[in-house]
N, C-alpha and C positions, 0 to 999 in steps of 0.2 A: 504494500500499500504506500502510496506516495506521501511524504511528509506533509506537502502542501493540503492533501485530502484530509489527513488527520487534524491539521490545523483548523480546517473549517468547522470541526466540531467544538471549537473553544468558545465561540460567541465573544462575550465581553471580556473574557480572559486574555483573548489574543491582543498583544499590543503591536508586534511587527514580526515578520518572517524574512529571513534572509537566506537564499538558497533553497534547493529542493534535491531530494534523492528517494530512493526506495527504501522503505523501512520493513524489515521482516521479524524484528524482535524489539523489546523494550526492557529496561531496567533502571533502578535507582542505586545499583551497586557497581561501581567502576571496575571491579575485580571480575565481573562476570562476562566482559566484553571479549575476553580471550577465547570464550566458547560460543560467542553469539555472532551470527552473520548479519550485516546491515543493521545493527542494533541503534536504538534511540536512547540516550542517557539523559535521565532527569536530574538535574542539579538542585536537589532539595536542600534548603537551608534548615539547619536543625538547631537544637539548644546547644549541642556540643560540637557538631561538625556541620561545615557548609559545603554541600556538594559541588559548588562552583570551584572549590580548591582541589577537588579531584577530577575535574573535567579533563585536563591535559592528560592525566593518566588513563582516563577512559578512552580517550582519542588514540593514545598510544597503543592501548590494548585492542582497538579495533572499532570504537564507536563510530558510527556514520553521521550522527547529527546529535544536537543538543537542544534541550529545553531550559531556559535560563530566565532570570529577572533582570539580568543586564548582559549585553553582548560581551563575548569574550574573544581575545586575540588568538582564535584557533582556526585552522583551515577546513572547517566543516560547516555545512548549514546549521543554522540555529532559529529557534523559535523563542521570542521574547513575550512573556506572560506576566500576569499580575501575581498570580499565586501558583507555584510549581506543583504542589500537591493537587490543587483543584484541577490544574491542567492535566495531570497524570490521570486523574479519574476520568475526565471527559474523553481524553485521547485513548485511554485503555478500553472504555466502553466502545468507541468507534472501531478500534483495532480488532477487538474480539467479537464484533458482529452485534453488539447490544443484546446480549442473552437476558438481561434484566427486563426486557420488554416482552419476553416470552414466559414469564412465570410471575406469580403473585409474590411480592416481598412484604413480610410482616416484621416489623422491627420494634424491639424492646429496648427502652433505655430507662435509666434510673441509677441510683447508687447500689441498691441491693436488689436481688430477686431477678435479675436479667437472666442468668443462666437457667435456673430452675423453670422460670415462666416460658423461656424459649423452648425448653424440653417439653413441657406440658403443651404448648402450642403446637409442636411437632406431632405429639401424640394425638391431639384432636384432629389435625389435618389428615393424619393417616388414617384414623378411624372413618373419616368422611370419604376416604378413597383417593386422596392426593398422593402423589409420590414426592416426598418431602426431602429437601436439603436442610441442614442445620449449619449455622456459622456463629461461632462463640468462643468463649474463654477455654473450654475444654478441648476445643479442635472442631474440626468441620465433620458432617456426615452426610452421606447420601443413603438413606434408609438405615441400615444398621452397619454400614461400612464407614469406618473412621479415616480421617484424612488429618494429618497433622497440621497445626497452624501456630503462628507465633504470637498473634494479636487477638484481642477480643474481636475487633473489627479489623480485618486485614488491610494492609497498604493496597492501594487501587490495582496495581498489576496483578497481585496475588488474588485479590477480590474478583476481578473479572476472569481471571483464569479459572477460578474455582467455579464461578457461575457458568462459564461456558462448558466445563466439564460436567456440571450438573445438568444443564440443558441437553447435552448430548446423551447424558444417561436417562433422560426422560422426566426429569425433575419438573414439577409445574407450580410448585410452592416452596418458598424459603422461609423459614423461621430463624431470625438472627438477632444478635445483641448489637445494639448501636452505642458505642462508648462515647463519652464525652470528648475524649481525645480525637476521635474520628470526626466528630462534628466540628470541633475546634479547628482541626488542621485541614479540613476540606477533603478527606479522603473519600466521601461519598458525594461529591459535587455531581449534579446531574441525575443522580439515583432518585426514583420515586418509589414510595411505599404504598401498598394497598391499605395498610394500617399501622399505626404507631401506638405503642402503649408506654405509659409514665408510671413507673412503679413507686418512687419516693425519691427524697433527697436527705442525705446525711453527710457528715464531714468525711471527705476523701479528696485526693487529687489537688490539695491546696499547693503543692509543689509547682504545679503548672498554672493553676488559676489564681492563686494568691488570696482571694476572698471567697466566701460562700456565694455572695451575690453574683460574681462573675461566673462561677460554676453553675449556678441556677440558670443565668441567663443563656448559657451554652446549651444546657438541657431543653429549656423553653424553645429555643430557636428551631428545635426539631418539629415543633407542632404548627407548622406554617403550610399553607396549600402547596408550595413549590416542594415540599419533602413528602407529605402524606395526603391520602384521600379521605381517612377516617382516623378517630382516635379513641382511645380507652384511657381513662385517668382515674388514679386512685384518690378518691376524694377525702380520704382520711388524712393524707399527707398534707401539713400545713402549708407547703408551698403551692399546692394544687390550685388554689383559688387565684392565684396570679397567672396560671395557664388558662384557667377556665373564663377568666374576665375578658381575655383578648383573643381566644380561639375562634377561627372562622371556618374550620371544617366540621363535618357532622362527627358528633361524639357521644360517648355514653360514659357513665361513671360507676365505679365499684368501690366497696367498701364495707366496713363491719360497724364502725361507730356513728357515722353521719349518714343521712339520707342519701340514698344512690340507686341508680338504675338497676344495678345487680349487686345484692348484699347477702351476707351470711348471718344466720341465726342458729340458736341451739347448737353452739359449738361445743364439741367433746373432743378433748386431746388426751391421748394415751401414748405409751412408748411404742406402739405398734401402728399408729397412724391418727388420722383425724376424721371426724364425721360431722356434718352440718347440714342445714337446709339451705339451699340457695334460692333466693326469690328474685325473679326476672321481671322488672318493670311493673311491679304491683299486680301481676297476672299469674304467673306460674310459681309454684313451689316444688322444688326437686331436691330429693335427697342426694347428698354427695358423700362418698367414702374415698379417703386417700389412704395409700400405704405410707405416704410421707407424713411426718409429724411436725408439730410446732404452729403457732398462730400465723408466723410468717409464711408458711406454706398454704394457709386459708387464703391470704392475700395473693399469693402466686396463682392459686387455682381460680380465683375470681378474675385475675387478670387475663389468664389463658381463656377462660370462658367467655370474657367480654370480646376478646379477639376472634374466637370462634363464631361468636354470634354476628360480628361484623361480616365474616365470610358466608353467612347464611346457614351455618351448620345447625342442625336440630339439637335442642338442649339434651335430649336423651343420648345422642351421640357423643356429645361433649362429657357428660358425666360417665358414660361407659369407658371413654379414653382415660379420663382423669383416675379411674379406679385402677387401671391396669399398670400405671407407672409405679414401679418398685423403688427405684432410687435414682438419683442424679449424681454423677461423679463428683466426689469431694464436697457435697452439700448435705450436711446432716447425715452422712452416709455411716451406717452401723457396720463396722467390720466384723468379719466371721471369724472370731477369735477363740471360740470355744472355752472361754474363761467364765468365772463366776461374776466378773465385772464386765461392763460394756465399754468398748472403745469406739468412739465417734470421730470421724474425719470431717472437718468442716473448713471451708475457705474463708472463714470470718477473719478479715484483715483490717477492718475498720471499727471504730467504736460501737456503732449501732448494731453491726453484724455480730460482734462478740457478745454484746449484751442479749441480743436475740437468742443465741444458741444456748447461752449459759441459763437464761430464764426459762427457756424451753425444758432443758433436762432437769432442772430444778423441780419442775413440776411432777416428775414421775421417778426421780431418783430415789431408790430405797436406802442408799447409803450416802457417801460423800460424792460431791461434785469436784473433780480434779481438772484443773484447767492448765494446759500446756500452750504457750504462745510466745510469739516475739514480734517485732515490727520491722519491716523491710528498710534497708538503709537507701540513702540518696532520695528519700521521699518525705512526705509531710511529717515534720518533727512534732508538730502541736499534738497530734493524736497519741503520742507515745505514753505520756502520763495519764491521759484519759483513759486508755485501755487498761493500764495498770490499776487505776481506781475501780474500774468496772469489774475485773477479775478478783481484785481484794474484797470487793463488797459481795459478789455473787457466788463465788467459788469457796469450797471449804479448804481448798489447797491449791496454790498456783506455782507453776514451774515456768520460770522465765528463761527463755532460750533464744536461739538465733532463728531468724527467718530466712530472708535474703539480704545479708548485710551489704552485698554489692561492694562499693569502695570505702564504706565507712568501717571503723573499728566497732566490732560487735559489742564490745563491753561499754562503749559510750552510748550505743542504743539501750542497752539493758539498764544502764543508770538513769536514762530518761524515764524508762518504764517504772523503775523503783520509786522515782519522785512521786508517782501517783498512787502507788501501792502501799507505801510505808504508812500514810495518814489513816488508812482504813483499819489498820491493826490485823489485817488478813495474813494468814500464815503463807509463807512462800519460801522458795529456794532459787537461786540462780545457777544455772548449768548452761554454759555457753555452748557446748557441742550439743547439736539437736539429737543426734543418736543417743548419746549418753543420758540426755534429758528424758527421751522416750522410755529408755531402759529403766530409769529411776521410777517413772510414772507407772510402768507395768508391774515392776517389783512391789510398789506400795499398794496396788489394787487389792481391793477385798471384795468380799461378796456384796452385791447390790451397789457398788460404786459405779460411777460413770466417768470415764476419762475422755476429755474433750481435747483432741489435737487440732489446734486451731491456726489458721493462716496459710497452710500450704494447699490443703484440698486436693484438687486433681494434679497439681504439679508434680513433676517427676524429677526435679533438680533443685539445687541450691546455687544461688549466684554469689560468688565470693571472689572479690577483687577482679571482677569482669569475666570470671570463668564460671560457666554453668556445669556443675558436678552433679552426677547421677544421685537422685535422692527420692525415691518413691516411697511414701510413708507406709503404703500398703505392704510392699516388700520388706521395709524395714521392720514393721511390727511382726510380720511373720518370722523374719529371721531372729529377732530378739526373744519372741516366745519360745522358739525352738532351742535357743542358746540358754535361756533361763531355766527351761524344762530339763537340760542336760544335767 
């Protein structure tokens, strides 16, 4: 495809084009051009690195053309644009034949609940007869086939490569997570969703946005006609009123505490799941049974139901699908340990998420609640003492350990968490090595205890000083139980 043809898809993003050539591949990684023929290099400016500084290397490696925010003194055709990531989305969509136009896209955004809600939406769509793709934090799926992914919402080239693959496999609906990072960085420029869902907002990603107001405004921007055709909004979240007062697309609300189009009553939570009555638009009352537990999963189920109704799926089909979902990777996932205590894996890496999982297990724990967690390095520092306070208040015993320290000193992170846990008077211990910390938790477990391994969830690595080292907590727990039993 000619560069000039790809540039026609840019609309207002295009500032100027110099030169033309045939394009057969594209990438934002200058190292890949050794293996790419007639490749287009996107000079993406980032927080730590600016792709323009690697353009010469990309050209030396074989890049045929560049997408830039300012022209470079290099002997290849160049397209000057306002936003390189937005341009990458628009040009990748054109390059891969606009697969997004041949399937229904359903996007879930919010601080918590995106992953579980997207899995529940997938289940509902499949129950209704769709062939469904999934894109999100735990990876991508076509039916039951897993496809590894690096981001909650992939970078544009990977995103459209995935959509093209899904389309070629017959997928006609995609349930996906839409991250604040993706919205802010323009990764989904030009993409339109049949439905968008807002789950909630709580403290996270302040390392990128700086303030909660800016974080919210980013989320809110998703609920505009250029992004979505329909919306489902959690009316119980305090921030929702600021979306609802300005929204101009057809929408429905869901909730538990406030008046909503879709709401739950008679909620019963046990360690084996949740049951409730779902009332729809003051007309239908339908019993719902989930194998997932916790009040947060009631909200996730309501959100997924709202999305299903937007798609015109019958309530009975929706509830049948919800009842079949046994677990979501790393989300309040009970591990098969064959021990007198339970071990629960949860991705809770923000204050509200940690509070939710500890509050939930507190409701049915026969013994102690043991909380094991840390905080990621090079991320929001403010949430560290907050999470310490939450665990000190809600857990009977806390084990502070490493999460993904990245380039930070793990002990500095743990010291920040301690600032929050100390005033609570809660019992705790600091064990920096996460494997040793998990071993300590398993060895102290007694009949009726619930051990919550928080923060890693589905992740299968630890990132330390820029290196991702294998660390799958399901595998680690199994190995340690065998070791302890010897």
